[in-house]
MMTF fields as JSON, N, C-alpha, C and O atoms, coordinates in Angstrom:
{
  "mmtfVersion": "1.0.0",
  "mmtfProducer": "UNKNOWN",
  "numBonds": 463,
  "numAtoms": 464,
  "numGroups": 116,
  "numChains": 1,
  "numModels": 1,
  "chainsPerModel": [1],
  "groupsPerChain": [116],
  "chainIdList": ["A"],
  "bondAtomList": [4, 2, 8, 6, 12, 10, 16, 14, 20, 18, 24, 22, 28, 26, 32, 30, 36, 34, 40, 38, 44, 42, 48, 46, 52, 50, 56, 54, 60, 58, 64, 62, 68, 66, 72, 70, 76, 74, 80, 78, 84, 82, 88, 86, 92, 90, 96, 94, 100, 98, 104, 102, 108, 106, 112, 110, 116, 114, 120, 118, 124, 122, 128, 126, 132, 130, 136, 134, 140, 138, 144, 142, 148, 146, 152, 150, 156, 154, 160, 158, 164, 162, 168, 166, 172, 170, 176, 174, 180, 178, 184, 182, 188, 186, 192, 190, 196, 194, 200, 198, 204, 202, 208, 206, 212, 210, 216, 214, 220, 218, 224, 222, 228, 226, 232, 230, 236, 234, 240, 238, 244, 242, 248, 246, 252, 250, 256, 254, 260, 258, 264, 262, 268, 266, 272, 270, 276, 274, 280, 278, 284, 282, 288, 286, 292, 290, 296, 294, 300, 298, 304, 302, 308, 306, 312, 310, 316, 314, 320, 318, 324, 322, 328, 326, 332, 330, 336, 334, 340, 338, 344, 342, 348, 346, 352, 350, 356, 354, 360, 358, 364, 362, 368, 366, 372, 370, 376, 374, 380, 378, 384, 382, 388, 386, 392, 390, 396, 394, 400, 398, 404, 402, 408, 406, 412, 410, 416, 414, 420, 418, 424, 422, 428, 426, 432, 430, 436, 434, 440, 438, 444, 442, 448, 446, 452, 450, 456, 454, 460, 458],
  "bondOrderList": [1, 1, 1, 1, 1, 1, 1, 1, 1, 1, 1, 1, 1, 1, 1, 1, 1, 1, 1, 1, 1, 1, 1, 1, 1, 1, 1, 1, 1, 1, 1, 1, 1, 1, 1, 1, 1, 1, 1, 1, 1, 1, 1, 1, 1, 1, 1, 1, 1, 1, 1, 1, 1, 1, 1, 1, 1, 1, 1, 1, 1, 1, 1, 1, 1, 1, 1, 1, 1, 1, 1, 1, 1, 1, 1, 1, 1, 1, 1, 1, 1, 1, 1, 1, 1, 1, 1, 1, 1, 1, 1, 1, 1, 1, 1, 1, 1, 1, 1, 1, 1, 1, 1, 1, 1, 1, 1, 1, 1, 1, 1, 1, 1, 1, 1],
  "groupList": [{"groupName": "GLN", "atomNameList": ["N", "CA", "C", "O"], "elementList": ["N", "C", "C", "O"], "formalChargeList": [0, 0, 0, 0], "bondAtomList": [1, 0, 2, 1, 3, 2], "bondOrderList": [1, 1, 2], "singleLetterCode": "Q", "chemCompType": "L-PEPTIDE LINKING"}, {"groupName": "VAL", "atomNameList": ["N", "CA", "C", "O"], "elementList": ["N", "C", "C", "O"], "formalChargeList": [0, 0, 0, 0], "bondAtomList": [1, 0, 2, 1, 3, 2], "bondOrderList": [1, 1, 2], "singleLetterCode": "V", "chemCompType": "L-PEPTIDE LINKING"}, {"groupName": "GLU", "atomNameList": ["N", "CA", "C", "O"], "elementList": ["N", "C", "C", "O"], "formalChargeList": [0, 0, 0, 0], "bondAtomList": [1, 0, 2, 1, 3, 2], "bondOrderList": [1, 1, 2], "singleLetterCode": "E", "chemCompType": "L-PEPTIDE LINKING"}, {"groupName": "SER", "atomNameList": ["N", "CA", "C", "O"], "elementList": ["N", "C", "C", "O"], "formalChargeList": [0, 0, 0, 0], "bondAtomList": [1, 0, 2, 1, 3, 2], "bondOrderList": [1, 1, 2], "singleLetterCode": "S", "chemCompType": "L-PEPTIDE LINKING"}, {"groupName": "GLY", "atomNameList": ["N", "CA", "C", "O"], "elementList": ["N", "C", "C", "O"], "formalChargeList": [0, 0, 0, 0], "bondAtomList": [1, 0, 2, 1, 3, 2], "bondOrderList": [1, 1, 2], "singleLetterCode": "G", "chemCompType": "PEPTIDE LINKING"}, {"groupName": "LEU", "atomNameList": ["N", "CA", "C", "O"], "elementList": ["N", "C", "C", "O"], "formalChargeList": [0, 0, 0, 0], "bondAtomList": [1, 0, 2, 1, 3, 2], "bondOrderList": [1, 1, 2], "singleLetterCode": "L", "chemCompType": "L-PEPTIDE LINKING"}, {"groupName": "ALA", "atomNameList": ["N", "CA", "C", "O"], "elementList": ["N", "C", "C", "O"], "formalChargeList": [0, 0, 0, 0], "bondAtomList": [1, 0, 2, 1, 3, 2], "bondOrderList": [1, 1, 2], "singleLetterCode": "A", "chemCompType": "L-PEPTIDE LINKING"}, {"groupName": "ARG", "atomNameList": ["N", "CA", "C", "O"], "elementList": ["N", "C", "C", "O"], "formalChargeList": [0, 0, 0, 0], "bondAtomList": [1, 0, 2, 1, 3, 2], "bondOrderList": [1, 1, 2], "singleLetterCode": "R", "chemCompType": "L-PEPTIDE LINKING"}, {"groupName": "CYS", "atomNameList": ["N", "CA", "C", "O"], "elementList": ["N", "C", "C", "O"], "formalChargeList": [0, 0, 0, 0], "bondAtomList": [1, 0, 2, 1, 3, 2], "bondOrderList": [1, 1, 2], "singleLetterCode": "C", "chemCompType": "L-PEPTIDE LINKING"}, {"groupName": "THR", "atomNameList": ["N", "CA", "C", "O"], "elementList": ["N", "C", "C", "O"], "formalChargeList": [0, 0, 0, 0], "bondAtomList": [1, 0, 2, 1, 3, 2], "bondOrderList": [1, 1, 2], "singleLetterCode": "T", "chemCompType": "L-PEPTIDE LINKING"}, {"groupName": "ILE", "atomNameList": ["N", "CA", "C", "O"], "elementList": ["N", "C", "C", "O"], "formalChargeList": [0, 0, 0, 0], "bondAtomList": [1, 0, 2, 1, 3, 2], "bondOrderList": [1, 1, 2], "singleLetterCode": "I", "chemCompType": "L-PEPTIDE LINKING"}, {"groupName": "PHE", "atomNameList": ["N", "CA", "C", "O"], "elementList": ["N", "C", "C", "O"], "formalChargeList": [0, 0, 0, 0], "bondAtomList": [1, 0, 2, 1, 3, 2], "bondOrderList": [1, 1, 2], "singleLetterCode": "F", "chemCompType": "L-PEPTIDE LINKING"}, {"groupName": "ASN", "atomNameList": ["N", "CA", "C", "O"], "elementList": ["N", "C", "C", "O"], "formalChargeList": [0, 0, 0, 0], "bondAtomList": [1, 0, 2, 1, 3, 2], "bondOrderList": [1, 1, 2], "singleLetterCode": "N", "chemCompType": "L-PEPTIDE LINKING"}, {"groupName": "MET", "atomNameList": ["N", "CA", "C", "O"], "elementList": ["N", "C", "C", "O"], "formalChargeList": [0, 0, 0, 0], "bondAtomList": [1, 0, 2, 1, 3, 2], "bondOrderList": [1, 1, 2], "singleLetterCode": "M", "chemCompType": "L-PEPTIDE LINKING"}, {"groupName": "TRP", "atomNameList": ["N", "CA", "C", "O"], "elementList": ["N", "C", "C", "O"], "formalChargeList": [0, 0, 0, 0], "bondAtomList": [1, 0, 2, 1, 3, 2], "bondOrderList": [1, 1, 2], "singleLetterCode": "W", "chemCompType": "L-PEPTIDE LINKING"}, {"groupName": "TYR", "atomNameList": ["N", "CA", "C", "O"], "elementList": ["N", "C", "C", "O"], "formalChargeList": [0, 0, 0, 0], "bondAtomList": [1, 0, 2, 1, 3, 2], "bondOrderList": [1, 1, 2], "singleLetterCode": "Y", "chemCompType": "L-PEPTIDE LINKING"}, {"groupName": "PRO", "atomNameList": ["N", "CA", "C", "O"], "elementList": ["N", "C", "C", "O"], "formalChargeList": [0, 0, 0, 0], "bondAtomList": [1, 0, 2, 1, 3, 2], "bondOrderList": [1, 1, 2], "singleLetterCode": "P", "chemCompType": "L-PEPTIDE LINKING"}, {"groupName": "LYS", "atomNameList": ["N", "CA", "C", "O"], "elementList": ["N", "C", "C", "O"], "formalChargeList": [0, 0, 0, 0], "bondAtomList": [1, 0, 2, 1, 3, 2], "bondOrderList": [1, 1, 2], "singleLetterCode": "K", "chemCompType": "L-PEPTIDE LINKING"}, {"groupName": "ASP", "atomNameList": ["N", "CA", "C", "O"], "elementList": ["N", "C", "C", "O"], "formalChargeList": [0, 0, 0, 0], "bondAtomList": [1, 0, 2, 1, 3, 2], "bondOrderList": [1, 1, 2], "singleLetterCode": "D", "chemCompType": "L-PEPTIDE LINKING"}],
  "groupTypeList": [0, 1, 0, 1, 1, 2, 3, 4, 4, 4, 5, 1, 0, 6, 4, 4, 3, 5, 7, 5, 3, 8, 3, 9, 3, 10, 3, 10, 11, 3, 10, 12, 6, 13, 4, 14, 15, 7, 0, 6, 16, 4, 17, 0, 7, 2, 5, 1, 6, 6, 10, 9, 7, 4, 4, 3, 7, 12, 15, 6, 18, 3, 1, 17, 4, 7, 11, 9, 10, 3, 7, 18, 12, 6, 17, 12, 9, 1, 1, 5, 0, 13, 12, 3, 5, 17, 16, 2, 18, 9, 6, 1, 15, 15, 8, 12, 1, 18, 16, 10, 1, 4, 12, 9, 15, 14, 4, 0, 4, 9, 0, 1, 9, 1, 3, 3],
  "groupIdList": [1, 2, 3, 4, 5, 6, 7, 8, 9, 10, 11, 12, 13, 14, 15, 16, 17, 18, 19, 20, 21, 22, 23, 24, 25, 26, 27, 28, 29, 30, 31, 32, 33, 34, 35, 36, 37, 38, 39, 40, 41, 42, 43, 44, 45, 46, 47, 48, 49, 50, 51, 52, 53, 54, 55, 56, 57, 58, 59, 60, 61, 62, 63, 64, 65, 66, 67, 68, 69, 70, 71, 72, 73, 74, 75, 76, 77, 78, 79, 80, 81, 82, 83, 84, 85, 86, 87, 88, 89, 90, 91, 92, 93, 94, 95, 96, 97, 98, 99, 100, 101, 102, 103, 104, 105, 106, 107, 108, 109, 110, 111, 112, 113, 114, 115, 116],
  "secStructList": [7, 7, 7, 3, 3, 3, 3, 7, 7, 3, 3, 3, 3, 6, 6, 7, 7, 3, 3, 3, 3, 3, 3, 3, 1, 1, 7, 4, 4, 4, 3, 3, 3, 3, 3, 3, 3, 3, 3, 7, 6, 6, 1, 7, 7, 7, 3, 3, 3, 3, 3, 3, 6, 6, 1, 7, 3, 3, 3, 7, 6, 6, 6, 6, 6, 6, 3, 3, 3, 7, 7, 5, 6, 6, 6, 6, 3, 3, 3, 3, 3, 3, 7, 1, 7, 7, 4, 4, 4, 7, 3, 3, 3, 3, 3, 3, 3, 3, 3, 1, 1, 1, 7, 7, 7, 5, 7, 7, 7, 3, 3, 3, 3, 3, 3, 7],
  "xCoordList": [41.162, 39.929, 40.466, 40.766, 40.375, 40.343, 38.903, 37.898, 38.77, 37.782, 37.741, 38.819, 36.951, 36.488, 35.391, 34.339, 35.371, 33.958, 33.789, 34.545, 32.787, 32.339, 31.221, 30.501, 31.251, 30.262, 29.75, 30.225, 28.893, 28.921, 27.463, 27.017, 26.866, 25.795, 25.178, 25.535, 23.74, 22.411, 22.0, 22.465, 20.852, 19.955, 20.144, 20.031, 20.413, 20.575, 20.216, 20.637, 19.432, 19.33, 20.196, 21.097, 20.274, 20.764, 21.372, 20.746, 22.56, 23.814, 24.24, 24.92, 23.7, 24.173, 25.495, 26.006, 25.787, 27.374, 27.399, 26.457, 27.975, 27.774, 29.743, 30.335, 30.112, 31.601, 31.308, 30.939, 31.513, 32.33, 33.626, 34.631, 33.499, 34.585, 34.804, 33.83, 36.235, 36.389, 37.659, 38.78, 37.28, 38.386, 38.976, 38.252, 40.318, 40.393, 41.367, 41.932, 41.713, 42.113, 43.629, 44.394, 44.104, 45.197, 45.759, 45.066, 47.217, 48.046, 48.329, 48.696, 48.063, 47.887, 49.133, 49.243, 50.106, 51.782, 51.48, 52.284, 50.21, 50.661, 49.446, 49.06, 49.023, 48.147, 48.581, 49.409, 48.125, 48.505, 47.34, 47.726, 46.347, 45.061, 43.795, 43.426, 43.215, 42.0, 40.965, 41.24, 39.546, 38.947, 37.668, 37.228, 36.473, 35.406, 34.621, 35.076, 33.631, 32.81, 31.43, 31.238, 30.454, 29.289, 28.122, 28.278, 27.25, 26.22, 24.738, 23.996, 24.377, 22.894, 22.006, 22.215, 20.788, 19.876, 20.137, 21.106, 19.774, 19.866, 21.404, 21.557, 22.385, 23.598, 24.871, 24.925, 25.469, 27.057, 28.06, 28.297, 28.355, 29.329, 30.39, 30.857, 30.628, 31.735, 32.504, 32.178, 33.641, 35.195, 33.996, 32.913, 34.449, 33.712, 35.427, 35.861, 36.229, 37.512, 38.691, 38.313, 39.808, 40.592, 41.804, 41.883, 42.77, 43.724, 45.083, 44.834, 46.211, 46.964, 47.871, 47.771, 48.837, 50.02, 50.711, 51.178, 50.825, 51.956, 51.057, 51.812, 50.14, 49.508, 48.618, 48.264, 48.521, 48.0, 46.305, 45.793, 45.626, 44.145, 43.688, 44.098, 42.421, 42.008, 40.411, 39.889, 39.571, 38.162, 37.35, 37.933, 36.159, 35.683, 35.281, 35.283, 34.863, 34.328, 33.375, 33.361, 32.5, 30.915, 31.264, 30.623, 32.367, 32.413, 33.697, 33.917, 34.389, 35.665, 35.114, 34.181, 35.881, 35.498, 34.649, 34.326, 33.95, 32.8, 33.272, 33.127, 33.901, 34.329, 35.855, 36.616, 36.225, 37.522, 38.129, 38.304, 38.835, 39.645, 40.448, 41.229, 40.714, 41.834, 42.548, 42.448, 43.097, 44.022, 44.5, 45.102, 44.286, 44.521, 45.543, 45.16, 46.727, 47.796, 47.521, 47.503, 47.424, 47.814, 46.425, 46.662, 45.303, 43.982, 43.737, 42.83, 44.644, 44.021, 42.859, 42.206, 42.426, 41.412, 41.077, 41.681, 40.576, 40.064, 39.0, 38.035, 38.497, 37.403, 36.745, 37.482, 35.614, 35.604, 34.263, 33.187, 34.928, 34.159, 33.465, 34.05, 32.185, 31.289, 30.512, 29.728, 30.615, 30.078, 28.997, 28.889, 28.546, 27.269, 26.651, 26.652, 26.116, 25.772, 24.156, 23.265, 24.235, 22.709, 22.405, 23.013, 20.948, 19.994, 21.082, 21.475, 21.61, 22.398, 23.529, 24.052, 23.823, 24.886, 24.081, 24.602, 22.987, 22.289, 22.496, 22.048, 23.355, 23.316, 24.061, 24.163, 24.434, 25.08, 26.388, 26.567, 27.489, 28.956, 29.452, 28.948, 30.58, 31.231, 33.312, 34.096, 33.341, 35.076, 35.516, 34.854, 36.753, 37.473, 38.941, 39.587, 39.401, 40.842, 41.869, 41.962, 42.488, 43.378, 44.597, 45.442, 45.257, 46.623, 47.442, 47.083, 48.806, 49.722, 49.999, 50.495, 49.481, 49.662, 48.436, 48.108, 47.644, 46.505, 45.334, 45.397, 44.186, 43.196, 42.524, 42.946, 41.457, 40.907, 39.696, 39.405, 39.113, 38.384, 37.2, 37.449, 36.178, 35.159, 34.269, 34.13, 33.742, 32.885, 31.398, 31.047, 30.932, 29.223, 28.257, 27.333, 28.963, 28.319, 27.179, 26.483, 27.076, 26.701, 25.527, 26.099, 24.399, 23.69, 23.623, 23.626, 23.567, 23.803, 22.452, 22.221, 21.55, 20.287, 20.483, 20.774, 20.178, 20.519, 18.771, 18.208, 18.256, 16.667, 16.656, 17.404, 15.487, 15.871, 14.708, 14.561],
  "yCoordList": [91.034, 91.734, 93.34, 94.302, 92.938, 94.404, 95.211, 94.563, 96.61, 97.621, 98.291, 98.885, 98.734, 99.695, 100.305, 99.67, 101.591, 102.286, 103.715, 104.684, 103.522, 104.997, 105.45, 104.878, 107.305, 107.875, 109.112, 109.222, 109.945, 110.902, 110.829, 111.926, 109.878, 109.634, 110.621, 111.308, 110.649, 111.524, 112.07, 111.856, 112.937, 113.324, 114.498, 115.23, 115.138, 116.54, 117.201, 116.72, 118.297, 118.712, 119.265, 119.897, 119.263, 119.212, 120.805, 121.778, 120.644, 121.745, 121.973, 122.905, 120.97, 121.247, 120.099, 119.672, 119.825, 119.505, 118.037, 118.016, 117.15, 116.49, 115.703, 115.432, 115.593, 114.917, 113.308, 113.017, 112.642, 111.151, 110.776, 111.486, 109.824, 109.805, 108.153, 107.401, 107.643, 106.454, 105.887, 105.756, 105.592, 104.801, 103.929, 103.293, 103.259, 101.643, 101.292, 102.297, 100.42, 99.676, 99.557, 99.649, 99.364, 98.957, 100.581, 101.576, 100.527, 101.672, 102.248, 101.686, 103.437, 104.016, 103.814, 103.798, 103.655, 103.047, 102.043, 101.762, 100.888, 99.993, 99.5, 98.395, 100.926, 100.74, 101.075, 101.969, 100.486, 100.695, 102.495, 103.582, 102.159, 102.956, 102.744, 101.614, 103.814, 103.819, 105.065, 106.235, 104.219, 104.871, 104.894, 103.907, 105.778, 105.314, 104.818, 105.032, 104.259, 103.583, 103.887, 104.223, 103.947, 104.184, 102.446, 101.72, 102.695, 101.772, 102.023, 101.721, 102.496, 103.079, 101.751, 100.726, 102.36, 100.824, 100.237, 100.819, 99.659, 98.335, 98.958, 98.843, 99.596, 99.883, 98.82, 98.215, 99.037, 98.407, 99.848, 101.053, 98.642, 99.694, 99.898, 99.184, 101.659, 102.388, 103.062, 103.358, 103.218, 104.038, 105.335, 105.392, 106.171, 107.873, 108.17, 108.63, 108.002, 108.587, 107.757, 106.815, 108.147, 106.815, 107.852, 108.747, 107.526, 108.481, 107.19, 106.3, 107.211, 105.987, 106.414, 107.495, 105.503, 105.743, 106.923, 107.58, 107.265, 108.338, 109.51, 110.251, 109.919, 110.777, 111.202, 112.295, 110.192, 110.416, 110.404, 109.877, 111.3, 111.148, 111.147, 111.717, 110.041, 109.414, 109.842, 109.548, 110.585, 110.869, 110.283, 110.212, 109.915, 109.652, 110.779, 111.863, 110.791, 112.187, 112.966, 114.175, 111.95, 112.798, 113.4, 114.429, 112.975, 114.086, 115.131, 116.028, 114.817, 115.862, 117.379, 117.868, 118.094, 119.628, 119.946, 121.128, 118.726, 118.505, 118.159, 118.788, 117.058, 115.699, 116.1, 116.517, 116.039, 115.745, 115.265, 115.9, 114.033, 112.94, 113.448, 114.118, 113.444, 113.488, 112.636, 111.426, 112.927, 111.899, 112.465, 113.534, 111.757, 111.977, 110.861, 109.694, 111.126, 110.152, 109.573, 108.467, 110.493, 110.533, 109.543, 109.012, 109.198, 109.095, 107.789, 107.005, 107.612, 106.472, 106.653, 105.681, 107.991, 107.958, 108.674, 109.747, 108.543, 109.017, 109.827, 109.117, 111.152, 112.071, 112.376, 112.674, 112.426, 112.906, 113.927, 113.739, 115.126, 116.398, 116.169, 116.052, 116.124, 116.221, 117.623, 117.909, 118.279, 119.934, 119.786, 119.005, 120.44, 120.827, 119.59, 119.229, 118.903, 117.5, 117.654, 118.486, 116.579, 116.049, 114.666, 113.662, 115.091, 113.844, 112.65, 111.956, 112.394, 111.612, 110.77, 109.731, 111.625, 111.165, 110.216, 109.444, 110.423, 109.484, 107.712, 107.187, 106.997, 105.935, 105.25, 105.943, 104.114, 103.873, 103.879, 103.441, 104.328, 104.858, 103.364, 102.88, 103.024, 102.325, 102.861, 103.476, 102.235, 102.332, 101.516, 100.487, 101.679, 100.419, 100.517, 101.501, 99.621, 99.925, 98.577, 97.491, 98.972, 98.203, 97.94, 98.532, 96.901, 96.911, 96.691, 96.024, 97.045, 96.342, 94.656, 94.007, 94.332, 92.951, 92.411, 92.827, 91.521, 90.761, 91.223, 91.77, 90.913, 91.036, 92.666, 93.216, 93.161, 94.512, 94.508, 93.347, 95.234, 95.435, 96.336, 97.468, 96.071, 97.12, 97.484, 96.589, 98.485, 99.367, 98.7, 97.836, 99.041, 98.558, 99.389, 98.947, 100.67, 101.05, 102.521, 102.266, 103.658, 104.533, 105.428, 105.748, 105.82, 106.194, 107.746, 108.545, 108.132, 109.323, 109.571, 108.875, 110.505, 110.8, 112.234, 112.973, 112.559, 114.017, 114.337, 113.722, 115.436, 115.284, 116.649, 117.622, 116.415, 118.093, 118.79, 119.959],
  "zCoordList": [-24.126, -25.685, -25.901, -25.194, -27.569, -27.874, -27.834, -28.127, -27.478, -27.627, -28.332, -28.344, -29.219, -30.082, -29.624, -29.704, -29.072, -28.624, -29.379, -29.448, -29.797, -30.41, -29.653, -28.835, -30.388, -29.619, -30.534, -31.664, -30.118, -30.946, -31.872, -32.208, -32.208, -33.379, -32.779, -31.823, -33.732, -33.248, -34.666, -35.786, -34.17, -35.007, -35.353, -34.37, -36.415, -36.715, -38.162, -39.214, -38.096, -39.475, -40.421, -39.87, -41.942, -43.2, -42.686, -42.266, -42.872, -42.936, -41.228, -40.799, -40.501, -39.128, -39.232, -40.268, -38.09, -37.584, -36.76, -35.967, -36.728, -35.429, -35.582, -36.627, -34.538, -34.208, -33.607, -32.47, -34.425, -33.986, -33.034, -32.996, -32.437, -31.502, -31.71, -31.726, -31.873, -31.49, -30.743, -31.234, -29.521, -29.179, -28.845, -28.08, -28.989, -28.939, -28.013, -27.58, -27.619, -26.477, -26.751, -25.792, -27.969, -28.894, -28.951, -29.16, -28.702, -28.776, -30.206, -31.238, -29.952, -31.808, -32.637, -33.863, -31.636, -32.503, -33.018, -33.907, -32.838, -33.195, -34.23, -34.612, -34.497, -35.487, -36.973, -37.151, -37.883, -39.358, -39.776, -40.207, -39.5, -40.308, -39.336, -39.017, -38.929, -38.526, -39.221, -39.486, -39.409, -39.953, -40.072, -39.484, -40.728, -40.652, -41.842, -42.966, -41.71, -42.717, -42.656, -41.488, -43.228, -43.17, -44.367, -45.349, -43.413, -44.209, -44.274, -43.339, -45.221, -45.466, -45.843, -46.492, -45.022, -45.45, -47.087, -47.574, -47.636, -48.72, -49.642, -50.858, -48.693, -49.726, -48.702, -47.631, -49.537, -49.09, -48.087, -48.171, -47.186, -46.375, -47.506, -48.393, -46.933, -47.851, -46.741, -45.591, -47.438, -46.681, -46.468, -47.052, -45.624, -45.351, -45.309, -46.366, -44.44, -44.519, -43.416, -42.719, -43.392, -42.629, -42.776, -43.618, -41.732, -41.376, -41.063, -40.249, -41.65, -41.279, -40.291, -39.711, -40.072, -39.068, -39.319, -38.388, -40.5, -40.539, -40.963, -41.593, -40.945, -40.597, -42.216, -42.657, -42.622, -44.447, -43.943, -42.956, -45.178, -44.665, -46.209, -47.22, -45.858, -47.247, -47.039, -45.963, -48.132, -47.744, -49.025, -50.107, -48.907, -49.801, -50.65, -50.066, -52.146, -52.962, -52.196, -51.966, -51.809, -51.385, -50.156, -49.942, -48.965, -47.926, -47.958, -47.144, -48.976, -49.387, -49.117, -49.753, -48.005, -47.909, -47.12, -47.0, -46.219, -45.279, -44.114, -43.066, -44.282, -43.224, -42.68, -43.554, -41.711, -41.289, -40.687, -39.647, -40.744, -39.63, -38.986, -39.662, -37.512, -36.843, -35.829, -36.035, -35.003, -34.276, -33.253, -33.349, -31.94, -30.442, -30.254, -30.338, -30.024, -30.26, -28.061, -27.52, -27.701, -26.515, -26.124, -25.039, -26.557, -25.941, -26.734, -26.454, -27.774, -28.944, -29.576, -29.958, -29.78, -30.376, -31.749, -31.768, -32.536, -33.986, -34.211, -33.926, -34.637, -34.629, -35.669, -36.609, -35.894, -37.435, -37.088, -36.521, -37.748, -37.652, -39.016, -40.092, -38.818, -39.971, -40.142, -39.237, -40.923, -41.288, -42.473, -43.419, -42.194, -43.581, -43.947, -45.124, -43.03, -43.121, -44.028, -43.861, -44.937, -45.875, -45.565, -45.195, -45.929, -45.669, -45.992, -45.055, -47.461, -47.906, -47.199, -47.601, -45.81, -44.935, -43.834, -43.029, -43.978, -42.663, -43.119, -44.138, -41.956, -41.954, -40.434, -39.422, -40.482, -39.277, -39.719, -40.855, -39.003, -39.082, -38.013, -36.999, -38.788, -38.012, -37.953, -38.676, -36.811, -36.26, -37.072, -37.211, -37.873, -37.828, -37.579, -37.938, -37.04, -36.636, -37.124, -36.552, -38.19, -38.575, -38.167, -38.838, -36.842, -36.771, -37.468, -38.439, -37.424, -37.848, -38.063, -38.984, -36.874, -37.179, -36.659, -35.548, -37.26, -37.031, -37.845, -38.946, -37.114, -38.086, -37.422, -36.404, -38.279, -38.106, -36.98, -36.691, -36.45, -35.595, -35.792, -36.206, -35.602, -35.934, -34.717, -33.884, -34.526, -33.627, -33.681, -34.484, -33.083, -32.684, -34.168, -34.85, -34.208, -34.735, -34.156, -33.173, -34.649, -34.106, -35.079, -36.121, -35.072, -36.187, -36.5, -35.563, -37.686, -37.932, -38.682, -39.671, -38.286, -39.141, -39.1, -38.159, -40.784, -41.36, -42.004, -42.91, -41.22, -41.48, -42.489, -42.385, -43.59, -44.414, -44.07, -44.428]
}
């Protein structure tokens, strides 16, 4: 059974930082892309950042310059470093794993709350 495990959410004041980590049981070399999505109350789930197998990175305009996605191939892990957090970043953050073959997988979600 494929595992997608997230960690690192929490409560932080505006301007602060948080680091989200996502580990998967799928080999990083069998993955087309991994990314983070978020969903705030009453809103649709949206892409925050993603990194492809080739190392290309894609960010939502709202987080460019503040968030950085990186990958640790040895640990099958993707990390989202979030700096200069704003109250509007408050949401449940979900890790997404898109394998080269087969369906995509989602983590259980981790809450990020930014207080003003």
